[in-house]
N, C-alpha and C positions, 0 to 999 in steps of 0.2 A: 597797160603792157608794159611791163618792164624785160630791157636789153643787155642782160648778165654779162655781154665781150663785148665793153665796149671801150675801148680805150682811151684814158686821159687828152684831149686834144689838148693845144697852146697859152688858150681864152676860152672862158665860158661863154663866149659869143659865137664860137667855134661849135663846143659842145650844143647847147641848143638848135645850133642850125641843122646838125645832123639827126637831132631825135624831132626837130617840127617839122622838116621839109621829108622827114621817111610818115612824119603818124603816130613817131611811139612818147608815149611820156613818158618816162621816165630809167634812168638804166644803173647796174657797178663799173660805174670808173675804174678798171683798172689803175692802177697808179706806184707806178714806180717811184719808190723813195727818195727821189730827187725832181719830185717834180709836187714835194707836197704842198711847194706857196699855190701851184691851180688850184687842185685840189681843195685849198684849202678858198680860193678864191670864187671857185665856180661852185661849193656849199655854197658856199655867201652872196649870194647873188645867184640862188635858184635854189633854198631850202624847200623841200623836202621832194623832193624830185631825184635824187643824186645821195649811189650813198658809193664805200670804196673800197676794194679790194688792192691787197700790199702785196706786189713784187718789189725782189732786191734779186742781187746774185745770189744762185744757191750754194756756187761753191765756196765765197765767204767763211772763215768761220764762226766770222759773225753771225751770221745773217740768221741761225734761230733764235739771237738776240735782235735784233736789227727788227721779225717779223714780231717775237712775242708784241716786241714795245708798239709794234701800230695795232696791233689790234686791242692790250692795253690806249690807244688813242683814238678809239675807235673805226678799225677796218674791221669786216664780216666775214674775213674770205685772205684765202691766199694766193695768188695768182694772180695774174697767168703765167705756170711756171715752164718759160721757156730756154733751154740748156740746152750743148753736152754736156751730157751724162747718162749713165745707164740707169733702165727703171726701174731696176734696183737695186742704185748699189747707196754708197753710204750718204753722198748727197744728197739723194731725196729719200731716202731711207728716217734721214732725220725728221726731213718736214713733214711726210705723212705722223709721225710719231709724234709731231707739236703739235700739229693744226685735230690731229685727237683730245688732245693735251687742252686745246683751251677752246673745247667745243666750236672748228668753224671748220666748210670745206673747205677742200683746198682745187686747185683748177689745176691741170698740166697739160702742157702741148706733147704727144704722141705723131714724131711724123717718120720714117722710113725710106722712103722716097726724097733726096735732094733736093727743090723746085728748080736749084739752078746751079755751076762748078765751082768748088770754091763751097757750098753756107752744111752740108754736114743733116748730122739726126738729130734725132732728139726725143727723152726717155726712151732708146729702144733700149732688148725686143720688146715692143709689145708683148707678144705673150703671156711676159715678165706677170704684165696685170694681177692676173689672177692667184700669186700668191703675194703678191700685194695687198688683194685686198683680205686673203683670211689671215692672212701678220694680222695685218690696224683693223679689225673688225668695229671700232669702233672712229672710225675715222670719214667723213663724209667728202668723198671722188669724185668728183668732173669731169668724165676725160671729156679731150676736144681735139678735133686735124687731125690729120691723112689717115691717122693710123688705125685708131680708131671708129673712121669711117667705111673707110674700105674695108675689114673686120665683119661688116655686118652680113658680109656674104662668105659662105663658104668656101669658095672654088678663087680669092683669094690669095697670091701668093709675090707683096713689092711684084706688081709690076708695072706699077707706075702708080700716082701720088693718089690720079681719079679716078679708077675703073670708072669702062660707060656700062650702058647692059643689062641685059638681068639680071636679079639678083639671087640668088640660090640660097634656097632658106638652111636652118641653122649654122648663120655667122656663128663670131667667136664673143663678136660685141653684142651681139643681138642675146644668147646664153648669157653674157654675165651679166649682164642687166634684168635678165629673169632667174641669176644665181644670188645675188650681192644684194644686198639691202644695202648697202652703204656703198653702191653704186650712183653714179646720173650721169648722162647725158647733156654738151651745149650745143647744142644744132644750131652754132658757128657760121663763121665765114664759107668756103665753095665748100669745103667736106662737106660739113653738114648740109647747104643746097642741093651738092650733084649725088650723096646719096638720097637723098626724100626725095630728086627730082630722076634720077637713071630709071628709077624701075616704077613710072603710079600705083600695078597690080600691088606690090610689094609694101607700098608707102598708107596707106588708112591701116592696114592691120596692125602692121608696125608700131605707127602711134596711137593706134587704142592699144595696143599692146604691153603698151610704157608706158601709158599717158601722164604716168602717177612718176618715176626717172626723169624726164626730159624738158630741156630749160629754155625757152630762144632766146635765144644772140646773134647777135648781127655780124662781130667779129671787120668791116669795114672801116673802110676809109675814104671815099667822095665823101664832097666837102656840105654838101647842101643835104645828104637824103632822096635826090634821083637825081646821080648819077658820076657826076660832075666832078673834073676833077684825076684825080689819079688812083684808082678804088682797086689795081691788082699790081701793082708795085716792085719788083725783079719774082715777078711769081710767072713765066709766061704760058704754065697749064691752067694754068685759071684763067681764061684770057675767055671761056665763055664769058663771063661778068666781067670784060668788062666795061666802063659807061656804064654802068649800072648798080644799081646799092643794095645790095645786101641780103639788106633789112629789105628793103618792098620786098625781092621776089621770093623771101623765105616764106614772109605772113602769108605770101600770096598762094605758096604752096604748101602748108599749114591752112589755109582755111578752103582750100577747095577739097584737103584729105581727110577734116576729122566736123567730129558736130561741132554746135556754137559751146558746150561744154568743155569738150575736150582740147579747144580752142584757146579758152580758160585758167585752163589747169599749164597748158602749152606758153603760157606767155604771161599771165600773173601768178597762182596758187603756186604752183612749181617755186618758184620763185622765193618767192616766200618762207614756205615750209625750210625748201634746205636751206636755205642764210639766214636762219632766222629771223625773220624781215616782220618790224609788230605793224600792226596795219598803220599807227598812226607812222610812221617816216615815211613812208611814199605816199603822196597825193597828189 
């Protein structure tokens, strides 16, 4: 299994401890350009276990060049990009175009409801994503976070970060995944887990319908793959997963809701296809 949403940790041992604890073999390390030394150390100590995706401050004028250089130096994607900018604004538009030019996916955090006072919102409005999918058809978009996953229900209106209860068919995210071949979904974090868990009657058909478009990720900050440490810091709304490993919780839902063949797509094959990972890179 490959975790596509694994934020690099301070030491190789810390990275390995989480994967070993939750039973995941490989990961895409989401790496800020200030953490390259930690990346190289992890890669050298665990060859063929990790690949990486690059992120930087999208508001910096030099962001496109920095990310271009990162891809030339081995990054297989852009992101996670999480910034207080418009989803259709110039900062992200230039990176959508860049991802298409470089032929790498771009992972974006969409959030319209703050988790705590002063946090703000990210990549809004979510409803502008459709226009971006049309404008940049060669770009592989990977959607992530609260707004992306809450909008699988047609009745969502930004009423909460993580809505509960039955999902109303026809949600925007569900439709976009069906209508646009360049959109994919990152199942990580409380947001992805909540979307999969809130309506067990909806989930199996949703996963079957988008079995070639969705990818397992954790976005978990527990220390050992079993829920130790602070797993939901600064996010009171995600208290349902406090003390738990997000990877474990989401893998359980996926196993219970899919066939073995679809489970393998979600946890291995789709990541290889979307991120263009060769069969010899991870083992």
